[in-house]
N, C-alpha and C positions, 0 to 999 in steps of 0.2 A: 358186669359190663367192663369194669376196670380190668378184670382178669383176662377177658377176651382181647382187649386192646393190647395188653402187655404181651400176650402170646403172638398176636399179629406183628407187632413191632419187632419182636425177637426173630420171627421168621423172615421178615424183610431184611433185617441186618445180616442174618446168616446167608440169605440168597445173594445179597450184594457182595459179601465177602467171598463167596464161592465164585461169582462172576469175575471179580477182580483177580483171583488166583488163576482161573482158567485163561483170562485175557493176557495175563503175564507169562504163564508157563506154557500154554497150549493155544496160541492165538489162531492157529489154522483150524481148530474146531469151530470157532466162531465164523471164520471166513467161509468154510464149506457150508455152514448153516445159512449164512447170508446169501451165498451164491445160488443156493437152491431156489431162492425166491426171485432171482433176476430173470429178465426175458432172455430167450435163446439168442446167442451170438454176442452177448455183452460180457467182457472180461473184467475181473476185479483187479487185474494187475495194472498199476499206474504206468509202468514202462514195459513195452513189448519186448519179448525175448529176442536175442540176435538171430538174424536169418543167415544160414549158411547154405550156399549154393555152389557145390563143387569145390575145386581147389582155391578159387579166388572169390572173395566176398563181392556181392553186387551192391553193397551199401553205397550211397552217393558220397559218403564221407571216407571211403576207402580208396587208397591209391595203390592197391596190391597189383592191379594189372599194369600200371605204369612202371612199378618197380620190377615186376616180372619181365617186362619187355626190355628194360634198360640195363639191369644188373649184369647179365651175361657178358656184355661188352665192356664193363669196367674192370680193370685189372689192378693188382697190387704190384708195385715196383720196388725192388731192393737195389740200391746203387751203392757199390762198395769201391773204396779207394785203397790201393795197396799200401801196407804199412811202410812208413819211412824209417830211415835209420835214426837211432837216438841221437839228438844233437849234442849230447854230452859224451858220446862214445869215444871221441878223440881227446877228451880232457884228461891230462896226466893223473889228476887226483881221482877222477872217476875210475880210471884204469887201476889205480893203486888199490882201491877198495873192492873192485869187482874182478880184477885180474884180466887175463887175455880175453875172457868171454865178453867183456864190455864192448869190444869192437864189433861183435856180431849182434848185440842187443838191438831190438827193433821196437818201435812204438806199436800200439794196438791198431789194427785196421779200422778205418772209418767207414761206417755203414749208415746210409740214410734210407728212410722209408717214404714212399709216396704212392700215388695212384696214377692211372692213365686210362685212356678211352680208345677202344678199337674203332676206327672210322673207315676201314677199307678191308675187303675180303682178301686183298693182297698182303695184309699184315701190317699196315701202317697204323701207328698209334699217336695220339696227341697227349702231351703231358706238359708240365712246367719245366722251363730251363733250369730253375734253381734246384729241382729235384735230382737231376742227373749231371749237373755241372761238376766237372773235374773228376767224374767217376771213371775208373778203369774197367769195371765190369758192371753190367746191368742185367738183372734177372727179372723176368715178368712172370707172374702167376695169374692164371685165369680163374674165373669163378668156378669152373668145372674141375679144378685141381691141376690142370696141365701147367707145365713150366717150360720156359724157353729163354735163351739169352737174346738180348735185344741189341740191334745195331743202331747207332745214332745216324740218322739221315741228314739232320741239320738242326741248328738252333737259331733262335732269334731273341737275343737278350733284351732288345728294346721293347718287346711285348711280353717277354718271359714265357715264350712258347717253344717247345722242342718237339721234333718228329722222330719217332723210333720205328723200327720194323722188326717183326719176328717171323720166323719161318715155320708156321704151323698151318695145317689145313682145316677146313670146316670151321672157320672163325666166326663167332657172333659179331655182328656189326651194328652199331647204333645208327639211328636215323637223325639227320640234321633237322632242327626245328627252325621256325621263322622268328628272327629277332625283331623284325619290323612290327609284328603283331603283339609283341610283349608289352604288358602294361604294369604299372605299379599296383600291387594288390593281387596279382596272379599267383596261384599256388605253384611252388617249385619243390623239387626233391634234390638233395645233395647226396651223392653216392661216392664212397671212397673207403679208405682203409685207415681210419683215425687211430693214432697211437699204436698201430700194428695189431689191433685186436681182431681184425678180419673185416670183411666187407660189411658196411653199415649204410643204412638208408635213413636220412633225416628229412623232415619236411618243414616248410615255412612259406613265406610269401616274398615277392619282389618288393624290397623296401624302397629302392630308388634306381633310376637309370642314368647312364651317362656320368657316373662319378669320375672326377679327374682331380688333378692337382693334389694327389695323395703322396706323391714322391716315391711310389713303388716302382713304376716303369717310366720309360720315356714317353710312350704312347699309352694313354689311359682313357678308357671309356667303359668303366666297370659296371657290371650289374651288382647292386647291393642286395643282400638277402639276409633274413634272420634264421634261415635253415642252419642248424648247427654244423659248423665247419671247424675241424680241429687239426692239429699237426698230424700229417699222414694223409689228409684229404687233398693236399695239393696235387693238382694234375687230374683230379677226379671229375666226375660229370655233374653238371647242374642241368636237370631235365624238367620238362613241363609235366602237367598232369596226365599226358598221354605217353610219356616216356621218351619224348624227342629231345635231342641235345640242344641246350640253349647257351651253355658256356662251360669254361674250364675253371674249376675252383682254384684260386691262386693265393689268397691272403685273408687274414682276419685282423680285426682290431681287438687286442687283448692286453690286459695288464698282468694276467696270470699264466698265459700260455694256452688257456682253454677258451671255449667259445663264450662270447658275451652277446651273441645275437647280431654281430656286425661282421658279415663276411663279404668277400668280393670275388667275382668270377669274370674272366675274360669272355666277351661275347663270342658266340660261335662264328659270327661273320668275320671277326678279326682272326680267329684261329684257322678258319677255312682259307683265308687269304694267305696266311703264313704257310699252311700245309701245301697249297698249290705252288707257291713260289719255291719252297725248299725241295719239293719232289721233282718239279719240272726243270728248274734252273739252278738249284743248289743255293739260292739266296733269295731274299725278299727285296724286290726293287721298290724304292720309295722316292717320292719327289723331294726336292730340296732347292731353296732359293738363296740361302746364305745371308740370313739376318739374325740380329739379336733382339728378341721381342720382350715386351713387358706389359703386364695388364694395365689398361687405362683406368685410372682412378678418377673419381669426381674432382679431387683436388687438382690433378694434372690437367683435366679438361678445362677447369675454371682458370687455371694459370695461363694456359695458351689460348683462352677465349674460343674454344672449339664449340661448334654448334651441335656436336654429338656427345653422347654420354657413354656409349659402348664401343669397344673396338680393342685393338692391340697396338700399343705404341712401339715403334721401331726405334731402338736406342742406338743401334749400330748396323752397318751394312758392310759385308765383306767386299774388299776392293777386287774389282774384276769378276765378281761373282754374278750369278743370274739376276739377282734383285738389282744390283748396281747397274748392270747392262740394260735392265728394263726401266730404269729411271726412278727407282725407289730411293728415298733419302732418309737419313736419320731425322726423327721428328714427325715423320708421316704416321698416320694411324690407319692400320689395315681394318677395313670393315667387312670385306667379302673376299673370298677366294673362289674363283670360277663360279660365281653366283651364290656360293654358300656363305651365309652370315657367320662371322666369328666374333665372339665377345671376350675371349680370354686366350692366354698363351697356349693352353692344351688344345683348344679347338683349332687354333692357327696351325700348330704342328701337325695335327691329324689331318686337317684339310689339305695342307701342302703335301704331306706324305702320301695322300691318296691320289695325287696327280701322277700321270705317266711321264717318266723321264724323257727328255729330248722332245717334248711337245710344248707349244705355247699355251699360256693360261692368262686369263684376265684377272688382275689383282686390283680391287677397288680400295682407294685410300682417301683419307681426308687430310689435306695439306692446308692448315690454317682454315680459311673460310671457303676454300675450294675443294670440291669433290672430283677426284680424278679416277680414270680407269686406265691402268697401265698394263701393257702386254709383256709378260716375262716368259722366257724360254726356260722351262724347268730342267734342272740337272738331277742326277741320281745322288741320293743321300749317301754320304760316306758312312761306312759301318763303324760305329764306336761302341764296342762291348761295354756293358755296365759292370761295375764291381759290386758284387752282392755278398752280404754276410750270410753264411750258412747256419 
C-alpha cells in the first residue's frame, strides 16, 4: 500500500511539473483546449481586436475623418527676411583684419517657420501676424506638396491675425465652425508644422474659454486647450471633432519652449471679422471712446462706497473725446456697453471695439450711488501697432 501511494504521489508531482512547463512555454495549447469546451460565439480574448473599415477607422475614439477633412487646408509657411549688412563692416579695425571684403560681408538671412489655414477658394489664408511680421518673402507649402509665394493682404497686430493670398487653383478650403456652441471639455485637434518637422495633428480638449489679460494681444478672447502646440504651430488650425475651424493657434505657455499643455487659439469669430475687414476695406474698423480703464477691485469699491462689486473704473477721459462728449467722467464705473455686461478691462475694450464707428451707443455707469445710462457717439479706434518680440 505504501509503495502504491508513493507511485501515485510521484505521478501527480510529474503531472503538475509538466502542466507548469506547458503553461509557461506554450500557453496557447491550454487556451485552445479550454476554448473547445466553450459555447459557440464566446471568445477567450479579453480585448477585442481592432476593427479596420476602409481607409479611415470607424472607432468612436478615432478622429481620422476630422483630420482627413481639415489637414489639406492647413499649410506650412516659411517667412524669410533679407540679410542685412554686417554692422561692423565700416569699423576700421574690422576692415584691418578682414580687408576690403569686410565691406561686402552680410549677416545670415532670418527665416521663420509657421502655419496657415486656407479659408477661401480665391486663395485667402489666415495666419498669425507674428509669423510673417517684417518678412521680405513668404512661401507657402500645401499638404499636397505644391508651393507658392504669398502676398500680404493685410495685418491686424492688435489681434495678431494676418491675411495672405496665394495664386493657385483647386485649393482645399476649411469649413468654419460655430464658436457659440463650443464648450469646455469638447475635443479639439491642433494642426500645424511644429519645429518644421512637417504637418502634425495633436488632440486634446477645450480647457477654458474667454481667456484674457494674458498680455499677448490688445484684444484677447482666447480658447485655451491642452492639445500640444509647439513653435511652428503658430497660425495653424484648431478644429473640432468634425474638422471644422474653431480657432487660429497663436501662443503657448512654456518654460522650455515646448508644449506644457497650455495653448491658446484666437477664436474663429475674431479671425473671420479681421478677414472680412482686411479683404473688403484694407483695415479692421473698431469702436473707440477715449478712456483709461482699470479693473474695479473690492478695495476700490469699498473706498468709494459703491453699491456694486463688478465693473471697470474709468481713471481718465480724453479731452474732447467721445466719452467726454457723452458725459463720462473719471471715477465712473462702467457696468455695461450697449447692454453687454463688462467686469474687467479686456471685456470693456472688446465690447467697445465691437461697436460700429460713428454710431451712438448706451454706456451704463455707476457714479457713486447713482446708476446712469449715457449715450456716446463711438469713434473709430486709432491703429496702434504692437511691438512684438520674434
